[in-house]
C-alpha positions in Angstrom: -5.0 -1.9 14.3 -3.7 -4.8 14.9 0.2 -5.2 16.0 2.4 -7.1 13.1 5.5 -8.5 13.1 8.0 -6.4 11.6 8.7 -9.6 9.0 4.6 -9.7 8.2 3.8 -6.8 6.4 0.1 -7.9 6.3 -1.8 -9.1 9.3 -3.4 -12.4 8.5 -5.5 -12.7 11.5 -7.4 -9.1 9.8 -6.9 -10.3 6.4 -9.3 -13.7 7.7 -11.6 -12.0 8.7 -12.5 -10.9 5.1 -11.2 -14.0 3.4 -12.0 -16.7 5.9 -8.6 -17.7 6.3 -8.6 -19.6 3.4 -5.2 -19.7 1.2 -6.5 -19.3 -2.1 -8.7 -16.8 -1.4 -6.1 -14.6 0.9 -3.7 -15.4 -2.3 -6.1 -14.1 -4.8 -6.8 -10.8 -2.7 -2.9 -10.2 -1.9 -2.2 -10.3 -5.5 -5.0 -8.1 -6.7 -3.7 -5.7 -4.2 -0.1 -5.6 -4.7 -1.1 -5.1 -9.0 -3.8 -2.3 -7.8 -0.8 -0.9 -5.4 1.8 -1.3 -8.4 -0.8 1.2 -10.8 -1.6 3.4 -7.4 2.5 4.0 -7.7 2.9 5.0 -10.9 -0.1 7.4 -10.8 1.6 9.0 -8.1 4.5 9.7 -9.9 2.4 11.5 -13.0 0.8 13.5 -10.4 4.0 14.2 -8.7 5.5 15.2 -12.0 2.6 17.5 -12.9 2.3 19.0 -9.3 -1.3 17.5 -9.2 -2.3 18.2 -5.6 -5.8 17.0 -6.1 -4.9 13.8 -7.5 -2.0 13.0 -5.0 -4.4 13.3 -2.6 -7.0 11.1 -4.3 -4.7 8.4 -5.2 -2.9 8.4 -1.8 -6.0 8.3 -0.2 -7.3 5.2 -2.2 -4.1 3.6 -1.5 -4.5 4.2 2.3 -7.7 2.3 2.3 -6.8 -0.6 0.1 -4.0 -1.2 1.9 -5.9 -1.0 5.5 -8.7 -3.6 4.4 -6.2 -6.4 3.8 -4.5 -5.4 6.7 -1.1 -3.9 5.3 -1.2 -1.4 8.4 2.5 0.2 7.8 1.6 0.6 4.2 -1.4 2.6 5.0 0.2 4.6 7.7 2.3 5.6 5.4 0.0 6.4 2.5 -1.6 8.2 5.1 1.4 10.3 5.8 1.9 11.1 2.0 -2.0 12.1 1.9 -1.4 15.3 3.4 1.8 16.0 1.1 1.1 18.9 -1.4 3.0 17.3 -4.7 3.8 21.1 -6.2 5.6 22.8 -2.6 6.4 19.7 -0.8 7.9 17.7 -3.8 11.0 16.5 -2.6 9.3 15.0 0.6 6.1 13.6 -1.6 9.3 11.6 -3.6 10.4 10.5 -1.1 7.0 9.1 0.3 6.3 7.6 -3.1 9.5 5.7 -2.9 9.3 4.7 1.0 5.3 3.5 -0.2 6.8 1.6 -3.2 9.1 -0.2 -0.8 6.5 -1.1 1.4 4.6 -2.8 -1.1 7.7 -4.4 -2.2 7.9 -6.1 1.2 4.1 -6.9 1.1 4.7 -8.5 -2.6 8.1 -10.4 -1.2 5.6 -11.7 2.0 3.6 -12.5 -0.6 5.7 -15.2 -2.7 7.3 -16.3 0.7 4.3 -16.8 2.6 2.0 -18.3 0.0 4.4 -20.2 -2.4 2.6 -23.5 -2.9 
């Protein structure tokens, strides 16, 4: 993984390996990612409420992979940490993990808006 600035939640060098550094494609990829990430967070809330360990594992794993692909490594690491939690027996910790994941997604969205505004 690349080291990124705490102010930059997406490693743009990593992202550019896949987009060729095209800002339009970067914006599209990050916009698609943030929409997907919001859906995954909503799914995690439901899985937490239902104590659905299998669903929780699958959703955190999907978020981890998607975040890693775009270079949002702090988010990928947080999803990896959440992936091992059991929402049935570690409900409070899992709830805090969802809140932390949401916060990191918000950072990615704010970065998208500030870095790629026209």
